[in-house]
N, C-alpha and C positions, 0 to 999 in steps of 0.2 A: 243477242238474246241474254247472255250473262250480264252484260252491262246494264240492260234494261232491268233485270232482276235486282241487281245491286242498287240501282237508283230507286226502285220501288221500295226496297227494304229501308234505304236511307230516309225516304219520304215518310214511311210508316213511323220510323223512330222520331222524326221531327214532329209529326202530328201527336204522337204519344206524350210529348212534352209541351204541347200547346193547349192552353185552356180555352182559347177563344175560337178554335176551329175544330170541328168534329170530323172524324173519319168519313161519316156519311156526307157531310157538306163537301169535303175534299173530293170524294168519289164522283160527285155531280159536276165538277168543274171540267171545262172542255177547252181545247185549243182551237175550236172552230168558230169562235165568236168573231163576227165581222164588225169593223169600225172600232169605236171606242170601247174600252174594257177596263175592269178593275180586277186585280188578281191578288189574293192573299199570298203573302211571302213568309211562311212560317220559319224558313231557314235563315232569315235575316233577323237580327236581334239588336238590342241597344244596351249600352253601359252608361250609367249615370255617374258623373264625377262632380263632387261637391267639395266645399272647403275654400278658405281664402286664397290658397295657393294653386287652385286648379288650373288657371290659365298659365301661370308661370311654370308650373310643372310640365304641362303638355308642350309648352313652347320649347323646352329642352329635350323633349322626347320624340317629336314628330317633324315631318318635312314642311308642314303648313305654318303660316304666320298667324298666330292667335291674335295679334294686334289688329288683324283685318276682319275678325269675326264680329259682326253686328247683328242686332235683332232681325234685320230684314234679309240677311244672306246666310249661306252656309259655306263651309270650307271642305274641299277634298284634301286628303292627306294620306301619308303613309307612316308607318312605324317600323323602324329598321333596327337590326342588331348593330354591334360595333363595326362590323365589316360592310355595312350598307345593305345587307340582305333583308327583305321585308318579312316582318311578322304579320303585317296586315296592311290593307288600304281601307279607307273609311270615309264617311261623311260626318261632319261635326256641326252641331247646332247648339245655340245657346237657348236656355229655357230659364229666364230670370238669371239668378246667380249660378245656376247649375249648367253643366255641359252634358250634352247627349251625344254619344258616339254610336253611329249606326253602321253596321257591317255584317257580312256573312258570318254565321255562327262560328265556324272553325277558326277563322282569323281573329274574330273578336275575342274568343277564349284565349288564344295564344297571346295577344297583346295584353289582355286583362291580367294574365298571370305575371307578365313582366312589369307592368305598371304598378301592380300591388306590391310586388317584391321590393321595388325601390321607392315607392310612395311613402313608406314609413318614415322617411327623412324629411317629409314635407307635410304641411297642413292641408291634406287632401284625403278624401274618402271615396270609396267606390261601392256601387250597388248595382246589381243586375237589373236591367230595365224590363226583363221578361214579364214581370207582374205589373208593369206600369204602362207599357206601350205594345200595341200590335202594329205590324208593318204590312202595308199593301203597296202594290205597284199599279200605276195607272198609265195607259198608253193607247195607241191606235189612232187612226184618223178621226178627226172631230172630237178629240178628247177634251177640248175646251168646254164644249157643251156639258159633258159629264161632270167636269170639275165645278162648273157653275151650279149644276144640279145639286152637288154635294155641299154647296154653300161657300166655296172658296173663290177668291179672285185668282186668275191664272198667273202663276209666277213665271217670269222669264228665266232662262237657264242661268243657274248660279244664285238665284234668289229663292225666297220662300214666301208662302202665304199662311197666315195663322187664323184660327178661330178657336174658341174655348175647347181645350183638351185635344187639339189636333194641329198638326204642322204638315204642310205640303211642300215638298222640295221639287224645284224645277231642274231636272238633270239635263234635259235637252228638249228640243221641239217635240211635242207629243210623247214625252217620256218623263214620268214623275214617280216619286216615292212619297207615301203617306204614312205618317206616324199618328196613331189615334189611341186615346186612352183605352186600356183593356176593357173597362166597363162599357164602352160604347162600341167595341168591335163586334160583339155577338149581335146586338141589335142592327148594326150595319149589314151583317151577313143575312139578315132576314128581309132586307129591303129588295124590291124588284129592280135590281141593277144588273148590268151586263157582266156578270162575274165570269172570269176565265181562269184556266189553270196557270200556275206560276210559269210553266214552260213558255207560254206566249209572251209574257213580259221578259223573260230571260233571253229569248231569241232577239227581241228588240234591243235589249241591253247590249248584246254582242254586236248587233248591227250599228249601234252608236259608238262602237269602239271601247266600251267599258268592260271591266273584268272584276273578278274577286278571287280570293285565294282559298282554295279547298285544302284540306289537310295535307295531301300529298305534295303540295308545292309551297308550303310555308317554309320560308328560309331559302328559297331557291333563286329568287330574282332581286336585282336592284331595281329601284323605281322606274328608271328610264327604260328597262326592258318591257314594261307594261305601259309605256307611253305617258307616264304620269306628268312629265314636263309639258306635254301638249294639252293636258287636262287641267292645268293650273293647280296641280296638287303638290308642287315643289316650290318653295321660296328660296331663291339664291341670295337673298339680301338680309334675312332675318337674324343671322348669327348662328351660334353653335347648337347642335342637337346630335343625338346619338346616330352615328353613321354618316354624318355630314361630310367628313373628309372624302369618303369614297364617292358619294353622290356629286359633290362639287368637282372632284377631279375628272369625273366622266364628262361633265359639261365643259370645263375649261381646258382640259388636256386631251380630250377624246378617249378612246379606248373601249367604249361600249359598242359592241358589234352585233347587238341583237335588239329586236323590237317586236311589238305585238301586231299581228295581222289578222284580218277577217277572211275566213275561207268558207266555202260551201261545197256540198257534195250531194248527189242523189243516192241515198242509202237509208236503210232503216236503223242503222247503228247509232248509238249514243256513247262515244268513247269517254272513258274516265279521265279525269285530270291527270296529266303526266304521260298519257299515251303518246308514243312517238309518231312524228311525221317524217316521211322520207322524201328525198329528192332524187331524181334520176340523173345519173352521171354516166353517159354512154349507155352501155347495156346493163349497168349495175344501179342498185338503189342504195343510198346512204342516209343514215339518220341525220335529219336537218334541224328538227325542233320538237316542241312539246305542245300538246293541247293544254290550254288553261281552263276554258269553260266550253261547254257544248250544249246545244238544244236542238231538238228535232221536231219539225212541224210538217206533218203530211209527207214523211219520208224525204224531206229536205233538211239536211244537216247543216247547222250553223256552228262555226267554231271561231273562237279567238285563240290564237296560238302564238307562241314566241318562236321566231325564226331569225336567221341572219338578216341584218338590216339592208342587205343588198338584194334581197329576194325580189323577183319581178314576175309579172304575169306570164312571161315566157318560160319560167321554170316548170317542169313537170313534177307535181307533188302528189303524194298519196298518203292515206292513213295506214299506219302499220297495224293491220288486223288480218283476219283470215280472208275477208273479201277484198281488202285493200282498195277501197273506192278512191277514184281520182278526185283531187281537191282543186277547186277553182279559187284563185285569189280575187278578193273584192276590194274596191277602193275604200280607204279610210275616210271618215267624215271630217278629218282634221289633218294638219301637216305635222309630221314628226321631225322635220329638218330644223 
């Protein structure tokens, strides 16, 4: 109950800072939409990076290879500190000469502060995208029909589709993110579309093995702990960037003992990021990992959590909470080996 209250407060704070989505509109959103849906994602924001050195600058700051960024694709990447611990993970899009970084608000703010600090030595400038773009998630079965209704061609995973003032990113099959100009977001919300609560999209995000960093976990993980090598978010051939030594050492010399896993439970709980997960050892329970993101649909909890990379379905896992619901390990949609 406390976790739900905290989440409600956080959502209220997000809405208060969002000009294109009203509290009344948000209150009408539901997780009960069947089939294709579109969900406003006010907790995801953008950062606009301009200037003649913008690509060169980010190339030395992030795990992705900016040389691979083209108008028809997007990049996944991470921004690390000098020890290889992540400030953020993000999606990167080109918009003419400008770069658009899309990420969860907490991690975007953390990275923006670092990039601005060192960007004074390069010909690069930063602007909040909050007044430029609104962010939506699209998903569910038969989402192709909805996407075509919105006037887009359907992008394959890793590619994007454009129309004036809007960009649609294909994250996975039936899982998309939409950037749309602020001026067009409110009219979009007035259309008779299958709008859903963000939780529905976030649950699907977890089921695809994706994650984002909330404030409690910024600086806690190296990229491989969130499976970013399996999501094409790390280039091991691009050359130097901040944190590269640690990231490369974990690939070529081993040493990373943790990975992200998908888990479910039957409970009404919604644990906060950083909540412990415990494993049973004999008659005792021991801390084994941490919740990264959580979403609850009809009392079915979906988690993505960092656990030892030798975790198997045979392990008895539970959430560290008053009710301690049992957790069931689910298969990842990609290989982390």
